[in-house]
LOSEPA-24068 format. One record per residue: residue in three letters; x, y, z of N, C-alpha, C in turn. Coordinates in steps of 0.1 Angstrom, whole numbers, padded with zeros to 4 digits, always signed. Layout:
BEGIN
ALAXYZXYZXYZ...
//
This chain:
BEGIN
MET+0197-0378+0001+0207-0372+0010+0209-0383+0021ARG+0222-0385+0024+0225-0395+0034+0227-0388+0048GLY+0224-0396+0058+0226-0390+0072+0223-0400+0082HIS+0227-0398+0095+0224-0406+0106+0222-0398+0118PHE+0216-0405+0128+0212-0398+0141+0220-0402+0152VAL+0224-0393+0160+0233-0396+0172+0226-0390+0185ARG+0226-0399+0195+0221-0394+0208+0232-0390+0217ARG+0231-0378+0223+0242-0373+0231+0237-0372+0245SER+0244-0379+0254+0241-0378+0269+0251-0369+0276TYR+0247-0365+0288+0255-0355+0295+0259-0360+0309ILE+0271-0357+0313+0276-0362+0326+0275-0350+0336ASP+0269-0352+0347+0268-0342+0357+0282-0340+0363LYS+0287-0328+0363+0301-0325+0367+0302-0326+0382LYS+0291-0325+0390+0292-0326+0404+0293-0340+0409THR+0284-0348+0403+0282-0362+0408+0290-0372+0399GLY+0293-0368+0387+0300-0377+0378+0290-0387+0372LYS+0278-0386+0375+0268-0396+0369+0262-0390+0356ARG+0257-0400+0348+0251-0396+0336+0237-0391+0338ARG+0234-0379+0332+0220-0373+0334+0210-0381+0326LYS+0197-0380+0331+0187-0386+0324+0183-0380+0311THR+0185-0366+0310+0182-0359+0298+0193-0361+0288SER+0189-0360+0275+0198-0361+0264+0193-0353+0252THR+0201-0351+0242+0196-0345+0230+0201-0353+0218TRP+0194-0350+0206+0197-0358+0194+0203-0348+0184SER+0212-0354+0176+0218-0346+0165+0217-0354+0152VAL+0217-0346+0141+0216-0352+0127+0229-0349+0120TRP+0236-0360+0116+0248-0358+0107+0244-0362+0093TYR+0247-0352+0084+0243-0355+0070+0252-0348+0060ASP+0252-0353+0048+0260-0348+0037+0251-0341+0027GLU+0255-0328+0024+0247-0321+0014+0252-0325+0000PRO+0242-0325-0010+0246-0329-0023+0258-0321-0029ARG+0266-0328-0037+0278-0321-0042+0280-0326-0057ALA+0286-0317-0065+0289-0321-0079+0301-0330-0079ASP+0303-0336-0090+0314-0345-0092+0327-0337-0090GLY+0336-0343-0082+0349-0337-0079+0349-0327-0068GLU+0337-0323-0062+0337-0315-0051+0339-0322-0038PRO+0346-0316-0028+0348-0323-0016+0335-0326-0008ARG+0336-0336+0001+0324-0339+0009+0321-0328+0018GLN+0307-0325+0019+0303-0314+0028+0295-0321+0039ARG+0302-0324+0050+0296-0330+0062+0291-0319+0071LYS+0278-0320+0075+0272-0310+0084+0265-0317+0095ILE+0262-0309+0105+0255-0314+0117+0245-0304+0122LYS+0233-0309+0126+0223-0301+0131+0219-0308+0145SER+0221-0300+0155+0219-0306+0169+0209-0299+0177GLY+0206-0304+0189+0197-0297+0198+0183-0302+0198PHE+0180-0314+0192+0167-0320+0191+0164-0327+0204GLU+0152-0326+0210+0149-0332+0223+0146-0347+0221THR+0141-0351+0209+0138-0365+0207+0143-0369+0193ARG+0144-0382+0191+0148-0387+0178+0138-0384+0168ARG+0125-0384+0171+0114-0381+0162+0116-0367+0157ASP+0119-0357+0166+0122-0343+0162+0133-0343+0151ALA+0144-0350+0154+0155-0351+0145+0151-0357+0132GLU+0144-0367+0132+0139-0374+0119+0130-0365+0111THR+0121-0357+0118+0112-0348+0111+0120-0337+0104TRP+0130-0332+0111+0138-0321+0105+0146-0327+0093PHE+0152-0339+0095+0160-0345+0084+0151-0347+0072LYS+0139-0352+0074+0130-0354+0062+0127-0341+0055ARG+0124-0331+0063+0121-0318+0057+0133-0313+0049LYS+0145-0314+0055+0157-0309+0048+0160-0317+0035ALA+0157-0330+0036+0159-0338+0024+0149-0334+0013ASP+0137-0332+0017+0127-0327+0007+0131-0314+0001GLU+0136-0305+0009+0140-0292+0004+0151-0293-0007LEU+0161-0302-0004+0172-0303-0013+0167-0310-0026ARG+0158-0319-0025+0152-0326-0037+0145-0316-0046GLN+0139-0306-0039+0131-0296-0047+0140-0285-0052GLY+0153-0286-0049+0162-0276-0054+0165-0264-0045VAL+0160-0265-0032+0163-0254-0023+0178-0253-0021ALA+0183-0241-0022+0197-0239-0022+0203-0241-0007PRO+0214-0249-0006+0220-0251+0007+0223-0237+0012SER+0219-0234+0024+0222-0220+0030+0228-0222+0044ASP+0232-0210+0048+0238-0210+0062+0226-0212+0072GLU+0227-0224+0079+0217-0227+0088+0215-0217+0099ARG+0225-0209+0101+0224-0199+0112+0219-0185+0107GLN+0216-0184+0094+0211-0171+0089+0197-0169+0096THR+0195-0157+0101+0183-0153+0108+0174-0146+0098VAL+0161-0145+0102+0151-0138+0094+0156-0123+0093GLY+0161-0118+0104+0166-0104+0104+0177-0102+0094ALA+0186-0111+0094+0198-0110+0084+0193-0110+0070TYR+0184-0120+0067+0179-0121+0054+0171-0109+0050LEU+0162-0103+0059+0155-0091+0055+0163-0079+0053THR+0174-0078+0060+0184-0067+0058+0190-0068+0043GLU+0193-0081+0039+0198-0083+0026+0188-0080+0015TRP+0175-0083+0019+0164-0080+0010+0162-0066+0007LEU+0163-0058+0018+0162-0043+0017+0173-0037+0009ASP+0185-0042+0011+0197-0038+0003+0195-0040-0012ALA+0189-0052-0015+0187-0055-0029+0176-0046-0035LEU+0166-0043-0027+0155-0034-0032+0161-0020-0035ALA+0171-0016-0027+0176-0002-0028+0188-0002-0038GLY+0192-0013-0043+0203-0014-0052+0200-0009-0066PRO+0211-0008-0074+0209-0003-0088+0200-0012-0096GLY+0192-0006-0105+0183-0014-0113+0170-0018-0107SER+0168-0015-0094+0156-0018-0087+0145-0009-0092LYS+0133-0015-0094+0121-0008-0099+0112-0004-0087VAL+0116-0006-0075+0108-0002-0063+0109+0013-0061ARG+0097+0019-0060+0096+0033-0058+0101+0037-0044PRO+0106+0049-0043+0111+0054-0030+0101+0053-0019ALA+0089+0057-0021+0078+0056-0011+0076+0042-0006ALA+0076+0032-0016+0074+0018-0012+0086+0013-0004LEU+0098+0017-0009+0110+0012-0002+0110+0018+0013HIS+0106+0030+0014+0105+0037+0027+0096+0029+0036ALA+0084+0025+0031+0074+0017+0038+0080+0003+0042TYR+0086-0003+0032+0092-0017+0035+0103-0016+0046ARG+0111-0006+0046+0122-0004+0056+0115-0002+0070ASN+0105+0007+0070+0098+0009+0083+0092-0003+0088HIS+0086-0011+0080+0079-0023+0084+0090-0033+0090VAL+0101-0035+0082+0111-0045+0086+0118-0041+0099LEU+0122-0028+0100+0131-0024+0111+0122-0022+0124ARG+0110-0017+0123+0102-0013+0134+0093-0024+0139HIS+0090-0034+0130+0080-0044+0134+0084-0058+0132ILE+0089-0061+0120+0092-0075+0117+0104-0081+0124ILE+0115-0073+0123+0127-0078+0130+0125-0079+0145PRO+0119-0069+0152+0117-0070+0166+0108-0083+0170ALA+0100-0087+0161+0091-0098+0164+0097-0111+0161ILE+0103-0113+0149+0108-0126+0145+0122-0125+0139GLY+0129-0114+0141+0142-0113+0135+0153-0123+0140SER+0152-0128+0152+0162-0137+0157+0159-0151+0153VAL+0148-0154+0147+0144-0168+0143+0153-0171+0131ARG+0158-0183+0130+0165-0188+0118+0156-0189+0107LEU+0160-0184+0095+0152-0184+0083+0147-0199+0080SER+0156-0208+0082+0153-0222+0078+0143-0228+0088GLU+0141-0222+0100+0132-0227+0110+0119-0219+0111LEU+0118-0209+0103+0106-0200+0104+0093-0208+0100ASN+0083-0208+0108+0071-0216+0106+0058-0207+0108VAL+0047-0214+0106+0034-0207+0107+0032-0201+0121GLY+0037-0208+0131+0035-0204+0145+0042-0190+0147HIS+0054-0189+0142+0061-0176+0143+0053-0165+0137VAL+0048-0167+0125+0040-0157+0118+0028-0153+0126GLU+0021-0163+0131+0008-0160+0138+0011-0152+0151ARG+0022-0156+0158+0025-0148+0170+0029-0134+0167ALA+0036-0133+0155+0040-0119+0151+0028-0111+0148LYS+0018-0116+0142+0006-0109+0138-0001-0104+0151LEU-0002-0113+0161-0008-0109+0174+0000-0098+0180ARG+0013-0099+0180+0022-0088+0186+0020-0075+0179TRP+0019-0075+0166+0018-0062+0158+0004-0056+0162ALA-0006-0064+0163-0019-0059+0166-0021-0054+0180SER-0013-0059+0189-0015-0055+0203-0004-0046+0209THR+0008-0047+0204+0019-0039+0211+0027-0031+0200GLY+0021-0028+0189+0029-0021+0179+0031-0006+0182HIS+0038+0001+0174+0041+0015+0176+0032+0023+0166GLY+0021+0028+0171+0012+0035+0163+0012+0050+0164ARG+0002+0057+0158+0001+0071+0158-0011+0076+0165SER-0017+0067+0173-0029+0071+0180-0026+0082+0190LYS-0035+0092+0191-0034+0103+0199-0039+0101+0213LYS-0045+0089+0215-0050+0086+0228-0039+0082+0238ALA-0039+0087+0250-0029+0084+0259-0028+0070+0263GLY-0016+0064+0262-0014+0050+0266-0018+0040+0255ASP-0022+0045+0243-0027+0036+0233-0016+0036+0222ASN-0008+0025+0221+0003+0025+0211+0000+0014+0201ARG-0012+0010+0199-0015+0000+0190-0015+0006+0175ILE-0012-0003+0166-0012+0002+0152-0025-0003+0146SER-0030+0003+0135-0043+0000+0130-0042-0013+0123PRO-0054-0020+0121-0055-0033+0114-0049-0031+0100ARG-0052-0020+0093-0047-0018+0080-0031-0018+0079THR-0025-0012+0089-0010-0012+0090-0005-0026+0093VAL-0012-0033+0102-0008-0047+0104-0009-0055+0091ARG-0019-0053+0083-0020-0060+0070-0008-0056+0061HIS-0004-0044+0061+0007-0039+0053+0020-0045+0057ILE+0022-0046+0070+0034-0052+0076+0035-0067+0072TYR+0023-0074+0073+0022-0088+0069+0025-0089+0054GLY+0020-0080+0046+0023-0080+0032+0038-0079+0028THR+0045-0070+0036+0059-0069+0034+0066-0082+0037LEU+0063-0088+0048+0069-0101+0052+0066-0111+0041ASN+0054-0112+0036+0050-0121+0026+0058-0119+0013ALA+0060-0107+0009+0068-0104-0003+0082-0108-0001ALA+0088-0105+0011+0102-0109+0013+0104-0124+0013LEU+0095-0131+0019+0096-0146+0019+0093-0152+0006ASN+0085-0146-0002+0082-0151-0016+0095-0150-0024ARG+0103-0140-0022+0116-0139-0028+0126-0150-0024ALA+0125-0152-0010+0134-0163-0005+0130-0176-0011LYS+0117-0178-0013+0112-0191-0019+0117-0192-0034ARG+0116-0181-0041+0120-0181-0055+0135-0184-0056GLN+0142-0179-0046+0157-0181-0046+0160-0195-0041ARG+0150-0203-0037+0152-0216-0032+0159-0216-0019LEU+0158-0205-0011+0164-0205+0002+0154-0212+0012ILE+0141-0212+0009+0132-0219+0017+0122-0227+0008ALA+0117-0238+0013+0108-0246+0004+0094-0240+0005VAL+0090-0235+0016+0076-0230+0018+0076-0216+0025ASN+0068-0208+0020+0066-0195+0026+0055-0196+0037PRO+0058-0195+0049+0048-0197+0060+0036-0188+0058CYS+0037-0176+0052+0026-0167+0050+0015-0174+0041GLU+0020-0183+0033+0010-0189+0024+0001-0199+0031LEU+0005-0202+0044-0003-0211+0052-0011-0204+0063THR-0011-0191+0062-0018-0183+0072-0027-0174+0065ASP-0037-0169+0073-0047-0159+0067-0041-0145+0069ALA-0042-0137+0059-0038-0123+0060-0047-0116+0070PRO-0041-0107+0078-0050-0100+0088-0061-0093+0081SER-0073-0094+0088-0085-0088+0082-0086-0073+0085VAL-0092-0066+0076-0093-0052+0077-0107-0048+0074GLU-0114-0041+0083-0127-0036+0080-0126-0024+0071ARG-0133-0024+0060-0133-0012+0052-0139+0000+0058LYS-0132+0011+0058-0137+0023+0065-0149+0028+0057GLU-0159+0033+0065-0171+0038+0059-0167+0050+0050MET-0172+0049+0037-0169+0059+0027-0178+0071+0029ARG-0173+0083+0030-0181+0095+0031-0181+0102+0018ALA-0193+0105+0013-0194+0112+0000-0204+0123+0002LEU-0200+0135-0003-0209+0147-0002-0220+0146-0013ASP-0232+0150-0009-0242+0152-0019-0240+0166-0026VAL-0249+0169-0035-0248+0182-0042-0248+0194-0032LEU-0257+0194-0022-0258+0205-0013-0245+0205-0004GLY-0240+0194+0000-0228+0193+0008-0216+0198+0001ALA-0215+0194-0012-0204+0198-0021-0204+0213-0023THR-0216+0219-0025-0218+0233-0027-0213+0241-0015ALA-0217+0236-0003-0213+0243+0009-0198+0243+0011LEU-0192+0231+0008-0177+0230+0009-0170+0240+0000LEU-0175+0240-0013-0168+0249-0023-0169+0264-0019ARG-0181+0268-0013-0182+0281-0008-0173+0285+0003ALA-0170+0275+0011-0161+0277+0023-0147+0280+0018PHE-0143+0274+0006-0130+0276+0001-0128+0287-0008GLU-0139+0295-0011-0138+0306-0020-0128+0316-0015GLY-0118+0321-0023-0109+0331-0019-0097+0325-0012SER-0096+0312-0009-0085+0306-0002-0074+0303-0012PRO-0062+0300-0008-0051+0297-0017-0052+0284-0024ILE-0061+0275-0020-0063+0262-0027-0077+0261-0032ASP-0084+0272-0034-0098+0272-0040-0098+0265-0053ALA-0090+0269-0063-0091+0262-0076-0088+0247-0075ALA-0078+0244-0067-0075+0230-0065-0086+0221-0060ILE-0094+0227-0050-0105+0220-0044-0116+0218-0055VAL-0119+0229-0062-0129+0228-0073-0125+0217-0083THR-0112+0217-0087-0108+0207-0096-0109+0193-0090ALA-0105+0191-0078-0106+0178-0071-0120+0173-0071ILE-0130+0181-0067-0143+0176-0066-0150+0174-0080GLY-0145+0181-0090-0150+0180-0103-0144+0170-0112THR-0133+0163-0107-0126+0153-0115-0124+0140-0108GLY-0123+0140-0095-0121+0128-0087-0106+0124-0087LEU-0097+0134-0090-0083+0131-0090-0078+0127-0076ARG-0068+0118-0075-0061+0116-0063-0053+0128-0059ARG-0050+0129-0046-0042+0141-0042-0029+0142-0049GLY-0021+0131-0050-0008+0132-0057-0009+0136-0071GLU-0020+0131-0078-0022+0135-0092-0026+0149-0094LEU-0034+0154-0084-0039+0168-0085-0027+0178-0083LEU-0018+0175-0074-0007+0184-0071+0004+0183-0081ALA+0004+0172-0089+0015+0171-0099+0010+0176-0113LEU-0002+0182-0114-0007+0187-0127+0002+0199-0131GLN+0005+0199-0144+0012+0210-0151+0003+0216-0161TRP+0005+0229-0165-0005+0235-0174-0004+0228-0188ARG+0007+0222-0191+0007+0215-0204-0002+0203-0204ASP-0007+0198-0192-0016+0187-0191-0030+0191-0193VAL-0033+0204-0193-0046+0209-0193-0049+0216-0206ASP-0060+0213-0213-0065+0219-0225-0078+0225-0222LEU-0078+0238-0218-0091+0245-0214-0100+0247-0226ASP-0095+0248-0238-0103+0250-0250-0111+0237-0253ALA-0104+0226-0251-0111+0213-0254-0118+0208-0241GLY-0115+0214-0230-0122+0210-0218-0117+0197-0213THR-0104+0194-0214-0098+0181-0209-0086+0183-0200LEU-0083+0173-0193-0072+0172-0184-0065+0158-0185THR-0052+0158-0186-0045+0145-0187-0037+0142-0175VAL-0038+0131-0169-0030+0127-0158-0018+0119-0163ASN-0006+0125-0161+0007+0119-0166+0016+0115-0155ARG+0014+0121-0143+0023+0118-0132+0016+0121-0119ALA+0023+0117-0108+0018+0120-0095+0030+0126-0087ILE+0027+0130-0075+0038+0136-0066+0038+0129-0053GLU+0050+0128-0047+0051+0122-0034+0062+0129-0026HIS+0062+0128-0013+0072+0134-0004+0078+0123+0004VAL+0090+0119+0002+0097+0108+0009+0111+0113+0014ASP+0114+0110+0027+0127+0113+0032+0130+0128+0030GLY+0121+0137+0032+0123+0151+0031+0124+0156+0017ARG+0121+0148+0007+0122+0152-0007+0109+0151-0014THR+0105+0161-0022+0093+0160-0030+0097+0157-0044ARG+0091+0147-0050+0095+0143-0063+0082+0138-0071PHE+0084+0139-0085+0074+0133-0093+0076+0118-0095LYS+0065+0111-0097+0066+0097-0100+0055+0093-0110GLU+0056+0080-0114+0046+0075-0124+0033+0074-0116PRO+0022+0075-0124+0009+0073-0117+0008+0060-0111LYS-0002+0058-0102-0004+0046-0094-0004+0033-0102THR-0012+0033-0113-0013+0021-0122-0012+0026-0136LYS-0012+0016-0145-0013+0020-0160-0026+0027-0163ARG-0037+0022-0157-0050+0029-0159-0050+0043-0154SER-0041+0046-0144-0042+0059-0138-0037+0070-0148ARG-0030+0066-0158-0026+0075-0169-0038+0077-0178ARG-0045+0088-0178-0058+0089-0184-0061+0104-0188THR-0071+0106-0197-0076+0119-0200-0090+0120-0196ILE-0093+0131-0189-0106+0134-0183-0113+0146-0189SER-0126+0145-0192-0133+0156-0196-0137+0165-0184LEU-0136+0178-0185-0138+0187-0174-0152+0192-0175PRO-0159+0193-0163-0172+0200-0162-0169+0215-0165THR-0179+0222-0170-0178+0236-0173-0173+0244-0161PHE-0179+0241-0149-0175+0249-0138-0161+0248-0134VAL-0154+0237-0137-0140+0235-0135-0132+0243-0145VAL-0136+0242-0158-0129+0250-0168-0130+0265-0165GLU-0141+0270-0161-0142+0284-0158-0133+0288-0146ARG-0133+0279-0136-0124+0282-0124-0110+0282-0128LEU-0106+0272-0136-0092+0271-0140-0087+0283-0149ARG-0096+0288-0157-0093+0300-0165-0090+0312-0156ARG-0098+0314-0146-0096+0325-0137-0083+0322-0129HIS-0081+0310-0125-0069+0306-0117-0056+0309-0125ARG-0057+0306-0138-0045+0308-0147-0041+0323-0147THR-0052+0331-0148-0049+0346-0149-0044+0351-0135GLU-0050+0346-0124-0046+0350-0111-0031+0345-0108GLN-0028+0334-0113-0014+0329-0111-0004+0337-0118LYS-0007+0341-0131+0002+0349-0139+0004+0363-0132GLU-0007+0368-0127-0006+0381-0120+0002+0381-0108ARG+0001+0369-0101+0009+0368-0088+0024+0367-0092PHE+0027+0359-0102+0041+0358-0106+0047+0372-0111MET+0039+0379-0118+0043+0392-0123+0046+0401-0111ALA+0037+0401-0101+0039+0409-0089+0051+0405-0081ASP+0054+0392-0081+0066+0388-0074+0079+0389-0082GLY+0078+0395-0094+0089+0397-0103+0094+0384-0110CYS+0085+0375-0113+0089+0363-0120+0081+0361-0133PRO+0082+0371-0142+0075+0370-0155+0078+0357-0163ASP+0091+0353-0163+0095+0341-0171+0088+0329-0165LEU+0087+0328-0152+0081+0316-0146+0066+0314-0151ALA+0060+0325-0153+0046+0325-0158+0044+0318-0171LYS+0055+0318-0179+0055+0312-0193+0060+0298-0193ALA+0065+0293-0182+0072+0280-0182+0062+0269-0186PRO+0065+0260-0196+0056+0250-0200+0054+0239-0189ASP+0063+0237-0180+0062+0227-0170+0057+0233-0157LEU+0051+0245-0158+0046+0251-0145+0035+0244-0139LEU+0035+0242-0126+0025+0235-0119+0012+0243-0120VAL+0001+0236-0121-0012+0243-0120-0015+0248-0106PHE-0012+0240-0096-0014+0243-0082-0001+0243-0075ASP+0005+0255-0074+0018+0256-0067+0017+0263-0054ARG+0026+0260-0045+0026+0266-0032+0030+0280-0031ALA+0042+0283-0037+0047+0297-0037+0059+0297-0047GLY+0059+0307-0055+0070+0308-0065+0071+0297-0074GLY+0061+0289-0077+0061+0278-0086+0065+0265-0079GLU+0068+0265-0066+0072+0253-0059+0060+0243-0057ALA+0063+0231-0057+0053+0221-0056+0048+0220-0041TRP+0035+0217-0039+0030+0215-0026+0036+0202-0020ILE+0039+0201-0008+0041+0189-0001+0027+0183+0002PRO+0024+0171-0002+0010+0166-0001+0004+0168+0013ASP+0012+0164+0024+0007+0165+0037+0004+0180+0041SER+0012+0189+0036+0010+0203+0039-0003+0208+0032PHE-0005+0204+0020-0017+0207+0013-0029+0202+0021GLY-0028+0190+0027-0039+0184+0035-0041+0192+0047THR-0031+0197+0053-0032+0205+0066-0040+0218+0063VAL-0036+0224+0052-0044+0237+0048-0058+0234+0046PHE-0061+0222+0039-0075+0218+0037-0082+0216+0050TRP-0076+0210+0059-0083+0207+0072-0085+0220+0079LYS-0076+0229+0079-0077+0242+0087-0089+0250+0081ILE-0090+0251+0068-0101+0259+0062-0114+0252+0065LEU-0114+0239+0064-0127+0232+0067-0131+0234+0081LYS-0121+0233+0091-0125+0235+0105-0129+0249+0108ASP-0122+0259+0102-0126+0273+0105-0140+0276+0099ALA-0144+0269+0089-0157+0271+0083-0168+0264+0091GLY-0164+0256+0101-0174+0249+0109-0181+0238+0102LEU-0175+0233+0091-0182+0222+0083-0179+0208+0089PRO-0187+0198+0086-0185+0185+0092-0172+0179+0087HIS-0167+0169+0095-0155+0163+0092-0155+0156+0078VAL-0146+0160+0069-0145+0154+0056-0130+0152+0053ARG-0126+0140+0048-0112+0139+0043-0111+0144+0029LEU-0099+0148+0026-0096+0153+0012-0099+0142+0002HIS-0096+0129+0006-0099+0118-0003-0114+0116-0005ASP-0122+0121+0004-0137+0120+0002-0142+0128-0009LEU-0134+0138-0014-0138+0146-0025-0138+0137-0038ARG-0129+0128-0038-0129+0118-0049-0141+0109-0048HIS-0145+0104-0036-0157+0096-0035-0169+0104-0039SER-0169+0117-0035-0181+0126-0038-0182+0127-0053PHE-0171+0129-0060-0172+0130-0075-0178+0117-0081ALA-0174+0106-0076-0179+0093-0082-0193+0091-0079SER-0197+0094-0066-0211+0092-0062-0221+0101-0070MET-0217+0114-0071-0225+0123-0078-0226+0120-0093ALA-0215+0115-0099-0215+0111-0113-0225+0100-0115LEU-0224+0090-0107-0233+0078-0108-0247+0081-0106GLU-0250+0090-0096-0264+0094-0093-0269+0103-0105ALA-0260+0109-0112-0264+0118-0123-0267+0110-0136GLY-0264+0096-0135-0267+0088-0146-0255+0084-0155VAL-0243+0088-0151-0231+0084-0158-0229+0069-0156ASP-0225+0062-0166-0224+0048-0165-0212+0044-0157LEU-0212+0032-0151-0201+0027-0143-0187+0027-0150LYS-0187+0022-0162-0175+0021-0169-0168+0035-0171THR-0176+0045-0174-0171+0059-0176-0165+0064-0163VAL-0172+0062-0152-0168+0067-0139-0155+0059-0135SER-0154+0046-0138-0142+0039-0134-0130+0044-0142THR-0132+0047-0155-0121+0053-0163-0117+0066-0158ALA-0126+0075-0154-0123+0088-0149-0115+0087-0136LEU-0118+0077-0127-0111+0075-0115-0097+0069-0117GLY-0095+0062-0128-0082+0056-0130-0081+0042-0123HIS-0093+0036-0121-0093+0023-0114-0088+0012-0124THR-0081+0002-0119-0075-0009-0127-0086-0017-0134THR-0097-0020-0126-0108-0027-0131-0121-0021-0127ILE-0132-0024-0135-0145-0018-0132-0150-0024-0120SER-0146-0036-0116-0151-0043-0104-0147-0035-0092THR-0135-0029-0092-0130-0020-0081-0140-0009-0078THR-0144-0003-0089-0154+0008-0088-0167+0003-0083ALA-0172-0008-0088-0185-0014-0084-0184-0017-0069ASP-0173-0023-0064-0172-0026-0050-0172-0014-0041LEU-0165-0003-0045-0164+0009-0037-0178+0016-0036TYR-0185+0016-0047-0197+0024-0048-0210+0015-0049ALA-0209+0003-0042-0220-0006-0043-0233+0000-0038HIS-0232+0009-0027-0244+0015-0022-0251+0024-0032VAL-0243+0031-0041-0248+0039-0051-0254+0031-0062THR-0246+0021-0067-0251+0013-0078-0263+0005-0074ARG-0265+0001-0062-0277-0006-0057-0289+0003-0058SER-0288+0015-0054-0299+0025-0055-0303+0027-0070LEU-0292+0027-0079-0295+0029-0093-0302+0017-0099MET-0298+0005-0094-0305-0007-0099-0320-0007-0094ASP-0322-0003-0082-0336-0002-0077-0344+0008-0085GLU-0338+0019-0089-0344+0029-0097-0347+0023-0111ALA-0338+0015-0117-0340+0009-0130-0351-0001-0129ALA-0351-0009-0118-0362-0019-0116-0376-0012-0116ALA-0376+0000-0109-0389+0007-0107-0393+0012-0121ARG-0384+0017-0129-0387+0022-0143-0393+0011-0152ILE-0386-0001-0151-0391-0012-0159-0405-0016-0155ASP-0407-0016-0141-0420-0020-0136-0431-0010-0141GLY-0426+0003-0142-0436+0013-0146-0440+0012-0160THR-0432+0005-0168-0436+0003-0182-0441-0012-0185LEU-0432-0021-0184-0436-0035-0186-0445-0040-0176GLY-0443-0037-0163-0451-0042-0152-0465-0037-0153ASN-0467-0024-0156-0480-0019-0158-0488-0025-0170ALA-0480-0028-0180-0487-0034-0192-0492-0048-0189ILE-0484-0055-0181-0488-0069-0177-0500-0068-0168ARG-0500-0059-0159-0511-0058-0149-0525-0054-0156ARG-0523-0047-0168-0536-0043-0175-0542-0054-0183ARG-0535-0065-0184-0540-0076-0193-0553-0082-0187
//
């Protein structure tokens, strides 16, 4: 790429004298195909010739690497708006919940922080300052007065959205380097996992006896299903005679609409063997549900093959957050310790491992993508099991050695 540098001085309008300050500009030709007219461009505003030369060298490198000539004035905000439009367009495989999160991150956090920066000039410094801004002055959900910070996990998600958008810009050759690749992702401390033991799980189940979500809670703690998977279950997914349950879908509530979606990952689509106490409770629940429909004058609904196992009213699906609210209220009224609905999933896994179920089987039941995910989450349980295994080996081989 050919170009040259021009120094521009300024005349003081009052005195007519030349000012000491000046700026530098770069005049350059962008590559063109045979027969195309010359594309002469200028980039100005550099304080020193070195700044101008540095910019010109980077621009030349980008063009040699195939970075598409772009509008030098395009801002990060304008590009991100186009990115969101593309994700929402026909043929997009992005799920509504993910698109909703991306839009929230872009409009509420990324554009206010770096939206006015030109895409071609975005650098590591901009990203680092944005991370600090998100961590200190974001718009959060904290209930503490005067505290509007967002959580470290949310900061990491916002950063992930920016990284994904800039990776697309890099693939499109709009930028040569994604600045996020040169920065560290915001760190997140893993929340302490709470898992009920057998006594705690028994006390919780007793508290929910007779409640509208009793059967759902029994199933949750006996299978380790995610909330969305639990509430998307249909009776055709359950074989009470065989004692199995198949996860085929999940449920989500986005923009005021409740809809079914594909499970979280490919491994999330799975068949689970049910404990006897879950089978027994589901049999009673099926009878209770039919009787309720009959009393409400909906006999046909009771026979529907796509009927939800756990419906809110008249066969309607639960809104996940509403289900969580009912869970919290019953738990609070019973005076039980603070437990998240998701902790029932952890409780299932911990009790299964402590009961001697192997790690691979537990991982499959949970629908984890890899067994390492399960091992990382339940390292405290697997460590105690390894200690127990070591003690057993010592009780046999160790004792034999010591008797020699």
